[in-house]
C-alpha positions in Angstrom: 6.1 10.6 49.6 9.9 9.8 49.4 8.9 6.2 48.5 6.8 7.1 45.8 10.0 8.7 43.9 12.3 6.1 44.4 11.2 4.2 41.1 11.7 7.5 39.1 15.2 8.4 40.4 16.1 4.7 39.9 14.7 4.9 36.4 17.0 8.1 35.9 19.7 6.5 37.2 19.7 3.8 34.7 18.9 6.0 31.7 21.9 8.1 32.9 24.1 4.9 32.8 23.3 3.8 29.8 23.9 7.3 27.9 27.4 7.0 29.8 28.5 4.0 28.5 27.5 4.6 24.9 29.1 8.0 25.1 32.2 6.1 26.6 31.7 4.3 23.1 32.2 7.1 20.7 35.3 7.9 19.1 37.5 10.3 20.8 39.0 13.7 19.0 37.0 16.8 18.0 33.8 17.3 18.6 31.2 16.6 16.4 29.2 19.9 15.3 25.6 19.5 14.9 23.2 22.0 14.1 19.4 20.9 14.8 16.6 22.7 13.0 13.7 22.2 15.6 9.8 23.1 14.5 8.6 24.0 17.8 5.0 23.5 17.2 5.6 20.0 15.5 3.5 17.1 16.9 3.3 16.9 20.9 6.7 19.0 20.6 8.2 20.8 24.0 10.8 22.3 23.1 12.3 23.5 26.3 12.1 19.9 27.1 13.7 19.2 23.8 16.5 21.5 24.4 16.9 20.0 27.8 17.3 16.6 26.6 19.6 17.6 24.0 22.0 19.3 26.0 22.3 16.7 28.3 23.0 14.1 25.4 25.3 16.4 23.5 27.7 16.4 26.7 27.9 12.4 26.9 28.8 12.5 23.1 31.3 14.9 23.5 29.3 17.1 20.7 28.9 21.0 20.2 25.3 21.6 18.7 23.1 24.8 18.2 19.2 24.9 17.9 17.3 26.7 15.6 13.7 27.0 16.2 11.7 27.4 12.9 8.9 29.8 12.5 6.3 30.3 9.8 7.0 31.4 6.1 10.8 31.9 7.1 13.8 31.3 4.7 15.7 28.5 6.0 18.5 28.5 3.1 20.2 31.7 4.6 20.5 30.4 8.2 21.8 27.0 6.6 24.4 28.2 4.4 25.9 30.7 7.7 25.9 27.3 9.9 28.0 25.2 7.0 30.4 28.4 6.9 30.6 28.1 10.6 31.9 24.4 10.0 28.6 22.5 11.6 29.0 18.8 10.3 25.8 17.3 10.5 22.1 18.9 10.2 19.3 17.5 11.8 15.7 18.1 10.9 13.4 17.6 14.6 10.4 17.7 13.5 7.8 16.1 10.9 8.2 15.3 6.9 7.6 19.6 6.1 10.6 20.2 8.7 12.5 17.2 6.6 11.8 18.8 3.3 12.7 22.3 4.7 16.2 21.3 5.9 16.6 19.0 2.7 15.9 21.8 0.3 18.7 23.4 1.5 21.0 20.9 1.8 20.3 19.1 -1.6 23.3 18.3 -3.6 25.8 19.6 -1.1 26.7 16.6 0.2 26.4 17.2 3.8 24.9 14.6 6.0 21.3 14.9 6.7 19.8 13.2 10.1 16.6 13.0 11.5 15.0 13.2 15.1 11.2 12.5 14.4 8.9 14.5 16.6 5.9 15.6 14.1 2.6 14.1 13.5 3.2 11.9 10.6 6.9 11.0 10.5 6.2 9.1 7.7 9.7 8.9 5.7 11.5 8.1 8.9 9.0 5.1 9.6 9.2 3.8 6.1 13.2 4.0 6.4 12.9 2.3 9.6 15.0 5.1 11.6 15.0 5.0 15.3 11.5 6.9 16.7 12.7 7.9 20.1 15.1 10.4 20.7 17.7 8.6 22.5 18.1 5.8 19.4 17.9 8.6 17.1 20.6 10.6 18.4 23.0 8.0 19.1 22.5 7.0 15.3 23.4 10.4 14.3 26.1 10.7 16.9 27.5 7.7 17.1 28.2 4.9 14.1 26.2 5.0 11.1 26.1 4.7 7.2 24.3 7.1 4.7 22.1 6.4 1.6 21.6 9.0 -1.2 17.5 10.1 -1.4 16.0 10.9 -4.3 13.9 14.2 -4.5 11.2 16.4 -6.1 11.7 19.8 -7.1 8.7 21.7 -6.9 9.1 25.3 -7.3 12.4 25.8 -6.7 12.0 23.8 -3.0 13.0 19.9 -2.3 10.8 17.6 -1.1 11.7 14.1 -0.3 8.7 11.8 0.2 5.6 12.4 -1.7 3.5 15.0 -3.7 -0.7 14.8 -4.1 -3.5 16.6 -5.8 -7.0 15.4 -4.8 -7.6 13.6 -1.7 -4.6 13.8 -0.2 -4.1 17.7 -1.1 -7.8 18.3 0.2 -7.1 16.6 3.7 -3.8 18.5 4.0 -5.3 21.4 3.4 -8.6 21.0 6.0 -6.2 19.8 8.7 -4.7 23.1 10.6 -1.8 22.7 12.6 -3.9 23.2 16.2 -5.6 20.5 15.2 -2.8 18.2 14.2 -1.0 19.1 17.4 -4.1 18.3 19.6 -5.0 15.1 18.2 -2.1 13.5 16.2 -2.8 11.0 13.4 -6.2 10.8 14.4 -6.5 14.4 12.5 -5.8 13.1 9.3 -8.0 10.1 9.5 -10.8 12.2 10.5 -10.3 14.7 7.6 -9.7 11.6 5.1 -12.8 10.3 6.3 -14.7 13.0 5.5 -12.6 13.5 2.1 -13.9 9.9 1.0 -17.6 10.8 1.7 -17.3 13.8 -0.7 -15.4 12.7 -3.6 -15.6 14.4 -6.5 -13.3 13.4 -9.8 -11.4 15.6 -11.7 -10.4 16.0 -15.0 -6.3 15.7 -15.2 -3.5 16.3 -18.2 -0.6 14.7 -17.1 3.0 14.8 -18.9 5.1 12.1 -17.5 8.5 12.2 -19.3 7.5 13.6 -22.3 4.2 11.2 -22.8 0.7 12.9 -21.9 -2.0 11.3 -20.7 -5.8 12.2 -19.9 -8.3 10.8 -17.7 -10.7 11.6 -14.9 -9.3 10.3 -11.3 -10.0 11.6 -7.7 -6.0 11.6 -6.6 -2.9 12.0 -8.7 0.0 10.9 -6.0 3.7 11.1 -7.0 5.7 8.7 -4.3 9.4 9.6 -3.9 10.4 7.8 -0.5 7.5 5.9 0.3 3.8 5.4 0.4 2.8 7.3 3.1 5.5 5.6 5.3 5.2 1.8 4.1 5.6 -0.3 1.2 3.5 -2.1 -1.3 3.6 -5.7 -1.4 3.6 -6.0 -5.0 7.5 -6.2 -6.3 6.8 -4.2 -9.1 5.5 -1.5 -6.9 8.5 -1.6 -5.1 9.0 2.3 -4.1 12.5 3.0 -2.9 13.9 6.5 -2.0 16.8 5.7 -4.0 16.3 4.3 -7.1 16.7 7.1 -9.5 12.6 7.7 -10.4 9.5 8.1 -8.6 5.8 6.7 -9.0 3.1 8.3 -10.4 -0.4 6.3 -9.2 -3.8 7.9 -10.7 -6.4 6.7 -8.5 -9.8 6.5 -10.0 -11.7 5.0 -7.0 -14.7 7.1 -6.7 -16.2 6.5 -3.0 -15.2 5.8 0.2 -15.7 2.0 -0.5 -13.5 2.3 -3.3 -10.6 3.7 -1.3 -11.2 0.6 1.2 -11.2 -1.8 -1.6 -8.3 -0.3 -3.0 -6.1 -0.4 0.2 -7.7 -3.9 1.2 -5.9 -5.5 -2.1 -2.7 -3.3 -1.8 -2.0 -4.6 1.4 -3.2 -7.9 1.2 -2.8 -9.2 -2.4 -5.7 -9.9 -4.9 -3.1 -8.5 -7.7 -5.4 -10.4 -10.4 -8.1 -8.2 -9.7 -8.3 -4.9 -11.7 -6.9 -2.2 -9.1 -8.7 1.5 -9.4 -5.2 2.6 -10.5 -2.9 3.4 -12.8 1.0 3.3 -12.0 3.2 5.1 -14.1 7.2 5.4 -13.2 8.6 8.8 -13.9 12.5 9.4 -14.0 12.5 13.1 -15.6 9.9 15.1 -14.8 5.7 15.3 -14.3 3.7 18.3 -14.9 -0.4 18.2 -13.7 -2.9 20.2 -15.0 -6.5 20.7 -14.7 -9.4 22.7 -15.8 -9.5 24.5 -12.7 -6.9 25.0 -9.5 -6.6 22.2 -7.2 -4.7 22.6 -4.1 -1.1 20.6 -4.1 0.5 18.9 -1.5 3.9 17.9 -0.8 5.3 16.0 2.7 2.4 16.6 4.1 2.1 20.8 3.5 -0.1 22.9 1.1 2.3 24.0 -1.6 0.5 25.7 -3.9 -2.0 24.7 -7.2 -2.1 23.5 -10.1 -0.6 23.5 -12.6 2.6 22.1 -10.8 5.8 21.1 -12.7 7.6 18.2 -10.6 11.2 17.7 -11.5 12.8 14.1 -10.6 16.2 14.8 -8.7 18.1 11.5 -8.1 20.6 11.1 -5.1 20.2 14.9 -4.1 20.3 14.5 -0.4 22.8 12.6 1.9 20.8 10.8 4.9 22.0 9.0 7.7 20.9 5.5 8.3 21.3 2.9 10.7 24.5 0.4 10.3 24.2 -3.1 11.3 26.1 -2.4 14.4 23.9 1.2 15.5 21.0 -1.0 14.7 21.8 -3.4 17.1 22.3 -0.9 20.0 19.5 0.9 19.4 17.0 -2.4 19.6 19.1 -3.3 22.8 18.5 0.3 24.5 15.7 2.2 22.9 13.0 0.9 25.8 14.8 2.7 28.0 15.2 6.4 27.2 11.3 6.7 27.2 11.0 6.0 30.8 12.5 9.0 31.5 8.9 9.9 30.6 7.6 8.6 33.7 9.3 11.0 35.9 7.2 13.4 37.8 7.3 17.0 37.0 8.9 19.0 39.6 8.6 22.9 40.1 12.3 22.8 38.9 11.5 21.6 35.4 
């Protein structure tokens, strides 16, 4: 019985030693004050375990921290405003893309840095920007040496969103994927709903106004990409979506069935540029207005946010995001395999 525990004790000792070395490398001086916005039901999050590990890391890095757990329908803005007045220096979104947008909406144009600890279902923004996906590397990036990137945002109904917005297939998938299912099955929940949606595609008549220019067309999806195309970049240089280029990219998808979407995805991922794609690309620098004959659901950053008609304002350089510097990226690659080993430890009665 004792022998069985030895490997896990050894792994824990190695993890603690690595974190102690990291802590010694941090700059001395006043403690860094970190305010964490935690979505306790994002992905496979265990809020108690998250808090316990956060306390340990903050102790190693000599940080002061506060954790606020979100609840459905709350107004986060007064909470963040009070935390700013209390002197917190960095605000961290611990959740999925929806949690990131909630926090970004509160910090837009304040210049206060935002960090990301991706613990949600999709984590498309973090993946698209190459941010660390494990707890230890993400925390070291936030508390250690880093750089900043000024993200563009979409302003919809007074709220800021940093990844994308969509009407059609994506909004149907989001609307039909309840949180308990996402929490249980993760990304598979989205995949299953997407397959069902693609088998029952119904093209809609759209009226678009992009920077004052009007378009009328039938399509199955109008997708506005701000921080990337669902977490990865398109291979074409003229469709290179950057989160800080001062514009958004409007894609009007005309594919009418599952095979049309499969063909579109194949061409976007592997080339085939000479072939006519069932998709129109329109860059937007100021605003996009989407109107339909009957109200259709609208999604943004993985959450349902209302129905058409919808007005989307382009907001350049709205959010100051923490991203890796060259030095921190080296540390992350060197040690990122170690922290997840702690998850191998068998649960005890005390935990």
